[in-house]
C-alpha positions as CSV (number, residue, x, y, z in Angstrom):
1,M,-4.3,16.6,-6.9
2,P,-1.9,17.8,-4.3
3,T,1.4,19.9,-4.6
4,A,4.5,19.0,-3.9
5,G,4.2,20.0,-0.2
6,Q,2.2,18.6,0.3
7,F,3.9,15.2,0.2
8,R,5.2,15.2,3.8
9,D,4.6,11.4,4.6
10,R,7.6,9.3,3.2
11,M,6.1,5.2,2.0
12,T,8.3,2.1,1.7
13,F,6.9,-0.3,-0.5
14,Q,7.1,-3.7,0.0
15,K,6.7,-6.9,-1.9
16,R,7.2,-10.7,-0.9
17,R,9.6,-12.5,-2.0
18,V,9.1,-15.4,-3.9
19,L,11.3,-19.0,-2.4
20,D,11.4,-22.8,-4.0
21,D,10.2,-25.0,-1.2
22,G,12.7,-27.8,-2.5
23,Y,10.2,-29.4,-4.4
24,G,9.8,-27.2,-7.6
25,N,6.5,-25.2,-5.5
26,E,6.8,-21.4,-5.8
27,V,6.2,-20.1,-2.0
28,S,5.7,-16.9,-0.4
29,G,8.8,-15.5,1.7
30,P,9.3,-12.5,3.5
31,W,8.7,-9.4,3.1
32,E,10.9,-7.1,0.5
33,D,11.8,-3.2,0.6
34,Q,11.7,-2.4,-3.1
35,F,11.8,1.4,-2.7
36,T,10.3,4.7,-0.6
37,V,8.9,7.8,-1.7
38,A,7.7,11.2,-0.7
39,A,3.9,10.9,-0.3
40,N,0.3,12.1,0.8
41,I,-1.8,10.3,3.2
42,A,-5.3,11.0,3.4
43,P,-8.0,9.5,5.5
44,A,-10.5,8.2,3.8
45,R,-14.0,7.1,4.9
46,G,-14.3,4.8,7.8
47,R,-16.6,1.2,7.8
48,E,-17.2,-2.0,9.7
49,D,-16.7,-5.1,8.7
50,V,-18.1,-8.1,10.3
51,L,-15.3,-11.0,10.9
52,A,-16.1,-13.9,13.5
53,A,-19.4,-12.8,14.2
54,R,-17.6,-9.3,15.8
55,P,-17.5,-6.1,13.9
56,Q,-13.8,-5.1,13.3
57,G,-13.0,-1.6,12.6
58,V,-11.7,-0.7,9.3
59,R,-9.5,2.2,8.8
60,P,-9.4,2.9,4.7
61,V,-6.7,5.6,3.7
62,E,-5.7,6.8,0.2
63,I,-1.8,7.0,-0.5
64,T,-0.8,10.1,-3.4
65,V,2.1,9.1,-5.5
66,R,4.0,11.1,-7.8
67,Q,3.4,8.5,-11.1
68,S,6.9,7.0,-12.0
69,S,8.6,4.0,-13.6
70,Q,9.4,2.3,-10.6
71,R,5.6,2.7,-9.1
72,R,4.2,1.3,-12.1
73,F,5.2,-2.5,-10.7
74,I,3.1,-1.4,-7.6
75,T,0.3,-4.5,-7.3
76,P,-2.0,-5.3,-5.2
77,S,-0.4,-8.2,-4.0
78,W,2.3,-5.5,-2.2
79,R,1.8,-3.6,1.3
80,A,3.0,0.4,2.3
81,I,4.3,1.2,5.7
82,N,5.0,4.4,7.0
83,A,8.7,5.1,7.0
84,R,8.6,7.3,9.8
85,D,6.0,4.9,11.6
86,P,6.7,1.3,10.3
87,R,3.7,0.1,12.8
88,Q,1.3,1.0,10.1
89,I,1.3,-1.4,8.0
90,M,-1.4,-1.0,5.3
91,N,-3.0,-3.6,2.4
92,I,-3.6,-2.2,-1.1
93,H,-6.6,-2.9,-2.7
94,D,-6.5,-0.3,-6.0
95,I,-4.4,1.5,-8.2
96,R,-5.8,4.5,-10.0
97,D,-4.6,7.3,-12.2
98,P,-7.4,9.8,-10.7
99,D,-6.9,12.3,-13.8
100,G,-5.6,9.9,-16.7
101,K,-2.5,12.2,-17.1
102,R,0.2,9.4,-15.9
103,A,1.3,12.4,-13.2
104,W,-0.3,10.3,-10.0
105,N,-1.3,7.2,-8.7
106,V,-3.6,7.0,-5.9
107,L,-3.8,3.9,-3.8
108,T,-6.5,2.9,-2.2
109,C,-5.3,1.0,1.4
110,T,-6.5,-0.2,4.4
111,L,-4.7,0.3,7.4
112,G,-4.7,-2.3,10.7
113,V,-5.5,-5.4,8.7
114,A,-3.4,-8.4,8.8
115,S,-1.4,-8.7,5.8
116,K,-1.8,-11.2,2.8
């Protein structure tokens, strides 16, 4: 696992606000910041997906953060934004505790794909 000195990145986690459409239905609203934390962003192996009969490059990354009470609420419906470069928006696909000791979370994300 990374040491404290390797947490050089800052990540802002966002989730969509749920709104009422006026007819009693819940609809997705705008993205809202939840918290910003120190993180380590590491590139994972790239892959190519075929969308609309065209190959599309997909850039998976792994974000490592220290586990805490607020980070336990993160789900794949959230997204992560690099606080130092807000153009880097990452969709979260998987959240895991790699060693089972509840010290770290590793989030598998995709960079540069349209948000859900």
